[in-house]
N, C-alpha and C positions, 0 to 999 in steps of 0.2 A: 504494500500500500504506500502510495506517495504522500508524504506529509510536508506541506509547505510551511516554511518558517514565518511567513508573512501573515499578518492578521489586521483586520480593520480596527481603527481606533473606536472605542466605545461611544465617543461623542461625534460620530460621523453623521452629517446631516445631508438631506436633499435640499437644494436651494433653488428658488425661482424668483419671479418678480414680486417682491414684498412678502415672500413666503420662506419659512425655514421649517422643514419637516424632520423632527427627530425620528430615529429608527428604533425598532424593537431589538432585543438581544438576539444576535445572529451567531451561529457557530463560528463564522469568520472573525468575530470579535474576540474569540478566545485563543490565546497562544497555542500553537501546535503541540500535540502530545501532552496537554495539560488538562486535568479534570476541571470542569467548571466549578465544582465545589471548593477547589483550591485557589480560585482566582477571586478578585474583588467582585466579579459578577455574581459569584456564588453567595455572597453575603448581602446582596441587595434585598433589603426588607422594606415593607410598605405598611402604612397605617391609614385607616379611614374611620371616621366617626359619623354615624347616621342617627339623627334625632327625630322622633315623632312627637307631636304636641298632644296635649290634653289627656295624657295617661293611657294606660291599658288596664282593663279590668283583671285583677290578679287571679280570680277564680277561673278565668278562661285562658290564662297564659301559663302560669308556672306548672311544671309537671308535679304529680302527686308524690312520686318516689324519687329519692336522691340516688346518686351514683350513676353507673353505666346502664345502657339499654332501657332508659326510662321511656314511658309512653308520652308522646307529644300531645299537648292540650290543643284545644280548638284553634286558637288564634296563631299559635306557633307552628301549626301543622304544615304550612307550605314550606317550611325550612327542613322538613324531615329528610329529603333527599341528600342533605348535607350534614347528616348526623355525625359522621366521622370528622367533620371540620367544625363542630359546634360544641361550645361549652356555655351553658346557661347558669345563672347564679340567682338565687332567691334570698330573701330576708335582708337585703341591703336597704339602707335609708338614705334618701336624697336630702340635701339641705332644706331647712324648714320653709324658706320663702316668706319670712316675716316682713313687716313693713320696712325694716332696715336692711333687708336682704333682697330687695327687688319685688316683693309682693308675691302673691300666690301663683300667678301665671308667669310673669316675666322672670321671677326668681327661679322658676323651674328650668327654663332653657338656658338662662344666663349663667347658671352654676354647673351646667352639664359637664363641662370639660375643665373646670378649675375648682369646683367644690365650694365656691363662695358667692359668686354672682356680683352684682353691683356693689361698689364701695363708695358710691356717691351718697350725698345726703338726700333723703326723700324730700321732694319739693324743690330741690336746687337743680335747675336744668342747665346750669353752666359747668357742672362737674361731670366728666366722663372718666370713670376710673374703675378698674377691676383688678384681676390678677392674671398673669401669664398662664395660658392654658396648656394642658398636657400634650396636645398635638404639636404645639410649637416647641416644647422641650424635646419631643421625639424628632421633630424636623431638624433641630440642632444637631442631632446625632446621625440621622439617616438620609437627609436631603442630598448630601453630596454636591455634585456639580450639575444637578438637574436644572433645566431652564426655569422652572417655577418651584420655589421653595415649598409652597403649599397652595391648595385650591380651597376656596370657601364658597360653596354653592347653595342655592335655595330655590324655592318655587314662588315665593312671595316675600315682600318686605312691608314696612310700614309707610313707605312713600315719604311724604313730607309732613307726616303727623307730628305735632309738637305739643307737649304738655299734657297729653291724655293717656299716658302709658304707666299707670299705677304710680304716678308721682315721680317718674324718672324720665330722662331723655329716651325717646322712642328708639334710638339706636340700639339699645340693649335687646329689644325684641328681635332685631335682625342680625344679631351677632352671637356666634358660638365660640369663636376663636379670638384670642388676644395675643399679639406679638410680644407685648410686655404690659406692665400695669397701666399704661396710659395710651396704648395703641390698639384699638379694636380693629378687627378684620371683618367688616360686614359682608354678608353673603352677596354674591352676584346672582341675579335671577334671570338674566338674559343669556340663553344658550349661545346665541350668535356672538355676543361679546366674548364669552368664554372660549368659544372655538377660535376666534381670531386672536385672542390672547395666547392661545396655545400654538397657533400655526401661522399667524401672519400679522402684518401691520394693520391695525384696525382702521386708521384714518378717521375722517369725519362721518357722521351719519349719511351725508349726501354721497360721499365716496363709496361707502358700503352699498348703498342702494344702487349706485351706478354699476358697480361690479356685479351685483345680483341681476340687474336688468340685462347686462351683457352675457349673463350665464357663463361667465368665465370661471371654470373650476380652478380651485387652488392646486389640485393635483395635476391639471393640464400644464401648469407653469413649471412643474418640476419633471415633466415627462422625459426630457432628454437626459437629465441626470439619473433618473430611474433606470432607463435603458442601459446606460453605461455601467451602473452598479450591478444590474442583473447579469451582465456579461462576465463579471469577475467573481461572483459568488456561486456557491454550489446549489444543487437542486433543492436540498432541504431548506436552505436559507431563502431561496426564491419562493418556496411555498409559504414560509413565514411572512416574508415581505408582501406577497400577494394578498394574504389574508388581512394583514394590517392595513394596507392601502385600500382594500375593499371596504373595511370597516370605516375608514375615514370618509371614503366616497359616500357611503350610505348615510352617515351623519350629516355630511355636507348637503346631500340632497334633501334630507328631512328639514334642515334649517332653511334651505331655499324655499321650500313649500310653505314653511311657517312665515317667512318674511314676505312672500308674495301675498299672503292673506292679511298682513299687518295693516295695510291701508284700509281694507274693507272693515276689519274689526274696529279700528280706531274711529271710523266715521259711522259706525252702526248705532242705531238708537239703543238706549239702555235696556238690558234684558235681565233675566233672572240671575241670581247669584251663582257664579261658577259656570264654566263651560266644560262639561265632563270630558269631551274628546280632547280638547286642548290640554287639560290637566294631565290626562294619561300620557299624551305625547310628550308633555313637558317632563314628566317623571322618567319616561323611557329615554329621551335624548340626554337628560342630565346623567343618568347612570351610564349611558353609552360614552359620554365625554369622560367620565371618571375611569371607565375601562380603557379608553384610548390613552389617557394620561398615564396609567400604570403600564400599559402595553408598550408605549413609546418611550417610557422612562422620562416623560416630561415633568412629572411630579410624583413623589412617593408618599405624599401626605395630603389628605383631604378631610373636610368636614362638610356634611350635607344636612341642611335644615329643611326637612320635607314640608314643613309648614310652621308658621309662628303661632305662639300660644293665644294670640288674640284673633286668630283666623275665623272668618265667617264663611269659609269655603263650603260648598255643598258637594255631595257625592251622589247625585241623583242617578248616575249611571250604574250605581250599585243597588239601587232601590232604596236609598236612604233619603227620607223626605225632609229632614232637618239638617242645618249646617253642623259641621263636625263638633264645634264647641257645645252646641245645644244637645247633641246626642250624648256627649260625655257626661252631662247632668241627667242621667237616665232614671234616677229615682227608683231604681230596681224594678221598673216595669219591664216585663219580658220583651215587648215589641221594641222599645227604645234600646234596651240592653243588647238585643240582637243586632240592631243597626250600628251601635257603638262597636261591636265585635266585627261587623263587616268592614268598617273603615280600616280597622287595624289589621285585619286579615289581608285586605288589599295591599297594605304597605308591606306585608310579609311576602306577598306574591311578587311585587316589584323588586324587593331585596333579593329574593331567590333567583329571579331572572339575572340580576347582576352577578350573583355568585356563580351561576352557570357559565356566564361569559368568562369569568376569572378562571374557573376550573378547566375550561376548554382551551385556554390560551397557554401554550408552552412557555416556560421561563427557566432557562438553565436546565438543570436536571429534573425539574418538576414543572409546576404550573404557577400561574399568578396567584391562585388561591393558596397554594403551599407557602408562598413567600410573604403573604399578607396577614395582617391582623385587622379585622373589621369589627368595630365596637358599635353595637346597636343598643339604643335604650331610650328612656324618657325620664322627665324630671318629676313625675308623679305616677302613682298607680291608679287608684279608683278616682275617676273624675269628679263626682258630685261633691266630695269632701276635700278635694285637692290633696289626697293622702300621699305623704312622702314615704310611707312604710312599704316595704316589699315591692320596690319598683322593678320594672323589667331591666335586665342587663344581660346581654349575650355577646360572647366573643366568637368570631367566625374566622376560619383560616387555620394555618399551621404556624405562622410566624417563623418561617424558616426552620421548622422542626422543634421549636421551643414550646409549642402549645399542643396538648393532647385533646382530642375531641371526644364526642360521645359521652358527655358528662353533664350531670346536673349537680352543681355544688350548692348545698344548703348551708349558707354562712351563719355565723352566730347572729342572732337577731339584732337588727338595727346597727350593724357595722356600717360606717359611712361609705357611700359610693366613692368618695375620694381615696379610700384604701385600695379600691380596684384600679383607679387611675394610676396610683403609684406602682402597683404591680405590673400594669401594662407598660409603663415607662421603663421599669427594670427589664422586662422581657425583651424590649427592643434596644437595650443598651444605654438608656438615658439615666443619668444619675441625678435624681431629684430628691431633695431632702424631705419635702412635705408638699402637699397640695391641699389648699382649703382647710377644712376641718378634719383632715386625716388623723388617725390615731395609730397608724402603722401600715404595713403592707399586707393585703389580702393574700393568703396562701392559695395559689392556683396551680 
């Protein structure tokens, strides 16, 4: 067998007019006769955090038995195909969300990744202060030379709302991640902007619209470089490259369709709350962008706010007649409780679709799911009482072999969720002394 001593640099890009396309890990990027597990590529770890608002009813979420081979409960059921990559934890307690901690709703999401939430004074809208979040500590360790240190995405924000957010700046409703104690990283809710941030020069809105109208694909601009690269890499690398570029093309086409509808939607008369088809597309394309970010090594860290705690979004396409927040106040009535469960089950279906993409994407000696740690959770459990006890918390992936799946860990009652944040930071090599109101590291 002929072994070439040459290999591609890990940060090889395809370049076009205003476009830079990062590449997935190819065999050609690994030095000849060297196992990938012995190279820097073998230690590429990834972290993502996914937040769902308004809690999850614990009686329909947590498994009844602890340990291995547990039976999945109703809402978690869509994740069962990934049992071997899943560790769920019960009995954790999220921060209280008192008036001095962001309030019952804002305090839930704002504390999700730092265990403390707002440190501003209630009623003082000139102070924006919190604590650096665990995703950013992890980014310090694993981001490396990726083009984007981290991605912060969402499906809605508070727009220009001022002074109406539980006595705090509304920015806290739209922020999961903090770079440091005074630098919030609000979510981006526009997939087109995110796509262009990942792959090209965004320009002005007019320039973006002009490009869309010309139907000039970003990938068309790098066609010549793509052909040159295909001639110097092997068949297996060409298969990986083709799949990656196909995924980019598919997302690009989705975004073009969405943007072509934007003028119509913007000028349409006011309609009912929520556009179900648009929301499902929004969820799908956002997860697709996160998959591309991991596949192309554009970013190794993300946070995804699937909806903010003050959301009035409806889920009529699921047969849910009231907005999400209203259904979360179910008053234990069977019909409303069922609708509450449908909303959260839908979120599990979308998360499972994302996990499937990660599992089917090769990465080194394994898959993207093997090298990732995805943390899913909420800032409360039972919605009607904004209960902070026994909140949902699930870790998905293998974290490069550091995480064992097929487990339900029943923690000591009311251990702070911040203890889990510390444990995940440790798992990914970040040395963090404490997070929020942590009392130690959860044993996982």
